[in-house]
N, C-alpha and C positions, 0 to 999 in steps of 0.2 A: 597525502592522507595520513592522519594521525590515529593510532589505535584507540586513543582516548575518546575520539569523536564517535566512531562507530566501527565495529569489527564486521567485515563483510560475511554474511551468512552463506554457507554452502558454496564457497567460491569455485571450487573445482567442478562441482555438479552444475553450477550455472554456466560455466564455460562449455562443458559437454553439451548442455541443453541448447546452446547457441551454435553447436557444431564447431567450436573453437578450442576444444580440449586436445590433450595428448600432443602428438607430433604433427598436427595439421599445419599445412603451409600457411604463410602469412596471407591474409585475406584482403581483398579489395572491398569496395562497396560502402554503403552507408549503414551505420549502426546506431542504436539508441539505448541509452540507460535512462529509464523513465524516472528513477529515484536516485539521483547522484549521491546525496548525503556526504559521507566522508571520502568518496571517490575510490574505494577499494575495488569494487567491481569494474569501474571504468578503467582504472589503471591496468588491471589484468587483461581487459579486452584490448586496450591499445597495444599491449605487448604482442598480440596475435594478429594485428592488422599490418598490412603493407604500407609503404610510404604514401600510397594514393587512397588508402582507406580513411574513412572519416567517422568520428563518434560524436554524437550529440547527447549531452547530459542535461536532464531537466530536474529542477528542484525549486519549489516555491518558497522554501525556507531561506531567508536572506543570509543566515549563518553559513550555509553551504558554500557561499562564494569564497570563504576563507580557504577552502580546500581545492579551488580550481587548479587544474593540471596545466603545467607549462609545456604544452605540446601543440604544434601547429595543426595537428589533425583533430584536435578536440575543441568543441564549442560548448560552453556552459550557458544554458538558457534559464533565466530566473523566472520560471512560470510553472504553473500546474501542468502536469502531463496531459490533461484533457485538451489542452490547446496546441498540442504537438503538430497536427496537420498544417495549421496556418503557418507556423514558423518554418517547418521543414520545407513546405512548398515554396515559401518566399526565398529560402536560402539553398535551393537545389539539393535538398537532403532526401529526396524520394526517388525511387522506392528504397525501402529498407531491406537489408539482408537479415537483420536480426533485431529483436526488441526484448530487453530485460526489464522487469519491474520487481523490485523488492519492497513490498507494501508495508504499511504500518508506521510505527514511531521509531526514530533512531535512538541509539543509546545516548547521544548528546542531548536530544530533546527530553528524554526521561531524566537525565542527570542534572539538567538545568532547572533549578527550582522556579525561576521566574517564568518559565513556560507553562507551568501548571498541569503537566501531564502525569506526574508521579504521585503515588500514595506516600512514598517515603519522605519526600521533601515538602515542607510547608511553604507555599508561595501563592502568588495571585492565581485565581482560578481563570486561566486564560484558554489554553488548549488549542489555540489557532496554529495551524502549520505555518502560516504567514501572519505574524503579529500585526502587520500593517493593514490587513484586509479582513473585513467582516466583523462580527459581533463576538466579543469574548464570552466564555462560558458563564462568567459571573453575571453578565447582563442578561443572558438568556434565562438563567436560573431565577433572576429577580423579576422577570416580566412574563415568562411563559405561563399560560393558564394550565389548569389541571388536566384537561383532555389532551392538550398538546404534549405535556410531559409524559402522560400515560402512553401515548402512541410511540414516543421516542424510546421509552424504556421497554415497551413490548417488542418493537421491531428490531432495535439495535442491541438491546441487552438480553432479550428473550426471557424476561422475567414472567413468572406465572401470575403474579398479582402486581402488575406495574402501577395500578391505581393507588395502592397503598404507599408506594414510594412517592408518587406525585403529591398525594395529600399530606404526607409527612413533610416534604420540602415546603409546601405551601404554608403549613402550620408554623414551621420554624422561621421562615423568612418574614412572616407577619410580625414577629417579635424582635428578630435580630437579622441583619444582613448576612448573606452567605457570600463572602468575597474571596476566601482562600480555599486551597485544597483541603486543609484540615478543618475548616469551617464545615465543608460539605460532609466530611467523614463524621464529624461530631453530630451533625444534623441527622445522620442516618444510623448512628450507632445502635439505637434501640431496635432497628429493623434488621440488623445483620445477624445471620444464623451463627450460633456459638460454635467456635472451632473452624468456621469457614469465612471469617470476617474479611480477610484479604481478597479472596476470590469474589466475594459479594461486592466489595468496593471497586475491584478491578472491572467488573461488569458494568457498574454504574458509570465509572469514568469512561469506559469504552463507548457506551451508548451516547453519552453527551458529546464526546470527541467526534464520533462518526457523524452525528447530526451537525455540529458546529462547522465541520469542514466538508460536509456533503461527500464523504469518502466513497460511499458506494455509488453515488451518481457519477463521480469522477472516474471510478473504475469501469463502470458501464460504458462511459464515453471512450475511454482508452481502448477497451476491447473492441468496441464497434469500429473505432477509427483504424485499428490494427488491420482490419480486412482490406482497407484501401491503401494503407501505408506499406505493407509488406509485399514483396514480390513473390510469385509462386516459388515454393521451396524455401522461403524465408522462415526463420524460427521465431516463435513467440514463447517466452519463458516468464512465468509469473510465480513469485513467492508470496503466499498469504499466511496470515497469523491467527485467523479465527474462522469459524465455520461460515459466517456470512459472506466473507470474501471468497473463500475456497469454493463455495457452492456456485457463485456467479461464474468463476473462472472455469470450473469443471463443466458446467452446463454450456457455456459459450464455446469452449473448445470442442465439445462433442457435437453440438447442434447448430452453432452460429446464432443462438438466441438465448435469452435468460430464463425462458420457460422450459427449456430442454425439449422443445418440440422438434424431433428429428424428422426431416423430410427425405423422402426417397423418390427416385425416378421410377419409370415403368419396369425397369429391370431389378428394382430393389436396392440399387446402389444409393448410399447416403449422399445427399446434396448439402454440403456444408463448406464454408470457407476455410476450415481448418481440419486437420487430421491429428488427433491426439497421439503422441508418441509413447506415452506411458499409461498403463491401465490404472495404476495407483499412484498417488502423489509421492514424490521422492522426499525422504526425510533425512535429517542429519544423523550421522553415526554417533556412537557413544563418546568417542574421543573428542568430537567437536562440541557436543553438548556439555561435556565436562569443562571445556575451556571457555565456552561461550553459551551460558544458559539460555540466552534469548533464542538460540537456534532450535531449542527443544520444541517450540510450537510452530516452526516453519514448515510449510507444505509447498513443494515446488512442482508445478505442472508445466508440461511442454507440449507444444503442438507445431505442426508445419503447415504453412499456407498451401492450399490446394489451387488447382486451376479454376475451380468453380467460383462464380461471382454472383451474388444475390441480385 
């Protein structure tokens, strides 16, 4: 793992969340890092596993393969984490003792202009987590109708007047193509509130990125699959970076569904596949955020698999 690729966020807190922190004895069993990236979290997990423990790292970004760990206990799977059950079942990787997911975009992806994730770098408007799969953002921008764009900006960007953004993009693209990140910024410059331009553009990019990669759909799949993948007592630890992700994680850990519909038995006991271990999300301390500003928006939630099965 190279620090330039991605600095692992809340590393010690993540290990504690998986019950692998401190002086805990080396653990057996199967473990999963749903977002391998630069391999920082995976490397730390492996240090706490026994010789018979196994770790499966998932990452759909082909660049992550350059960080694969040379350890017989580790397997890197080049796939979206939503497909984890199929792979783990085929390779004897179930049940899991712990599952960690560090959601969002890696530092490497932000810093690589050709990936199209960053406001700072002008590059092709791509935004795909796997550049070989799906439609790049530039093609979506060129073809999406106004109602579709409005829906995306409302749902994933939480804009009050998403229709204005959609109409503005439609007007600009009718005269000149929007092919790069800075093309998109220029197209929306007249719509950005003064003094809050970067936050505005970041929300636009976030909305498009979430849609292009079906990020919330993939997260819902992962959480739903976690019920069947984790053994009773197994830990689920998820780091999110915006309210849309965090809301899904919080609701699912509390109720086992995304509507936060808590079910109780005749004695009033909650019937859910997970028991949250923290009331409030864990956040990075000041020392970490000073060293790694990306950690500032991270929210870590932790839950333990119960005996209850839906």
